[in-house]
N, C-alpha and C positions, 0 to 999 in steps of 0.2 A: 648500373638498374633496367627495368627492362621497361621496353617505349609502351605494355600495353600495363595501364593503371587500372584496376581495381577499385570498387568505392562503397564501404562498409553503409548499410542501410542502418545503423545504428549511430546518432545523433545524440551526443548531449549539447547542453547550453551551454558549455565551459571548455576551454582549450585546450591544446594538448602542450606541456612544459615542455616536451620532447617527444620527438615523431622518431617513428622506427621503420625498416623495411622488410617485410615477408613476403618473397617471393612477389609476386605483382601488387602488392595490399601495401599501402602506406597506410600504418598503424601509430595510434598514440599509446606510447611504451609508459608517459608518466602523465599526470596531472600537478597543477601549482601544491592543490587544498588537497591531499589524501587520507589525511588521520584523519581516521572516523574506524567507526566496530565494524561496519556492515558495508559494502562494496559489491556496484553494478560492474561488472569487466566484459566489453566488447571481444566476444570470441572468432566471431564471423570470419576472419583472418583462415583458421582453422582449419584446414583441408578437409573433406570428410564426404565419404563415402557410400550409396547404399546399394545392397549388393542382392539378387535375388534368385534362384535356380531353389528347383525342386527337389535336388543333391547337392543339397548345401551343404552338409555335414562332409564332403570333400572337400572345401577351402579352408585355407589354411592364409588368410589377407594379410602380407606381411611378416608373413612366419606366427601368428597369436592363433591360439587355436581357439575355438567358437563355444563361444556355452553353449550348454547341455538345452537347456529350458526355457521357453520366452518370459521374460522380465527380469531375466538375469542380465549379469557384465563380466567380460574379463577386460580387469588391465595393466598389462603388458608392457613396458619399455615406453611410454608413452603415448601409447594405441591403447582407446578405450572402443571396444569392441561387444555390441551393443544387441540382446535376440529380443525382436519385436514378435518373432510368430515361427513357424516350422520351415516356412523355407524366405525368410527376411531377416536380417541384421545390418544396422547400422556400424560404418568405420567412423570413428573421429581422431584424430592426429591431434592430440595435445600437448605434448611436445613442443619446445620452442623448437632452433637450431634450421636444416635444412628443409626447404619444403619434397617431401617426394611426392618419388613420380606415380602415373598411372598404374595402376594394376597391368598387364600384357595376361587379361582373361575374359572371355564375356561372362557377363551376370553383375559387373558393374558399372554403375552412375554415378558421375559428380556432381553432387546437390550442393556443392557451397556455399555457390553463389543463387542457388533457388529458397536458402535457409535463411535466418537470426540465428547464432548462438549467441548467449551472454553466459555470464557466470553470477550468481549472487552467493555472494562468501563472505561469511565473519559469524558477526554474532547476533541473536533474534530471526536466524533465516526462515523457520518453520513458522516460526510465528506472521513473517511477514507472505511467504506461499501462500499459507491460508487463506489472507484475504482476497489470494486471486486464482487459487483453482478448488476442487473438491478433493483432487486426488490426496491420497495417505502417505506425504514424504517420513511422517516418524512411526508409523506399522513396525514394532516390536520384531514383529518375526521375520522381518527381512536384512541383513547382510547387505553394508553399501559394499562395491555397486551396487544401485539396482537401477532398474529404469520403468517408465512407467508412460501408457499413453493414453491423455484423453483430454481435457478443457483446462487449459492457461489464459485465462486473460480472456478467457468466451472465446478461444480459438485453439482447435486441436492442435498437441503440441508433443515431445517426447520430451519427458525428462527425468535427468539420469540427477539422484542422491549418489554423490559421488564420496562426499565425506561425513557422518553423523557423529559427533561427540555433545548431547544433550544439547544445548537451546544453539550451539555454534555449528558448523559445519559448511560446505559447496554442493548448490545446485545447480546445476546446468539444466539450460534450454531450449530446445530449437523449437521453430516455427514457420514457418513460410513467412516468407519477405516483404509480403508488400501487407504483413499486419505489422513490421519493426518500429514505427512513429509511436503507434497510440498502445503496442507492448511496454515499451523501453518506458513512455510517460505512465502508466499504472505501476510498471515495481518501481519508482523512485518515490512517486506518491504513498503508493502502501508500505516502503522502507524508512519514508523521512522521518517517523516517530523515532525511530530505533535506527538515525542521526545515518543513514545511508550519504552516503557519496559516489557517482563514478571514481573506478580506479581504471590506472591502465596497465596495459597488458601484461608491465613487470608484476603485477600484484599475483600475475595468477602463475602459483607455482602446483601445479600438480601429482 
């Protein structure tokens, strides 16, 4: 185990039933009472980078091709690459396993500790999300995965619709770490009527 110990900004009121280690991060793998139709899962330990370059299309981060249009995503081998604009993408390592090394190129910034990243997954995801944001996660013209930028819990966020099957699906939300406490409280409150519970990282299988 590394001497460095990171700390997630996401805090639930229930204790983990089993902990595991992901790189420098202690991670709640499972909670005692997880049987629920809807879960909120802490993914702050999953490594993430911001990549900016005026010639960004020359990059293939971790062997992944970049999405061509802003607002589109590419999900390959556990890597989610989201195109934010002409010169910027974000890369999220959603798979488990070994922590990937930092890219050996200019233009990358590790944003893992600067953000909160959570997954809202299960039934009634979109009815929960519509209480928290004016973004249109159910736009029928857009096929998942896709990324939206705008307000979520009254804070500027990046939100990725990873999966969508009717009322069910998986929504990933990243926002500034400093708003984590308020955002987690708001999400759990919005999902309470649909039976939302905190879920351990073992429940997240992209």
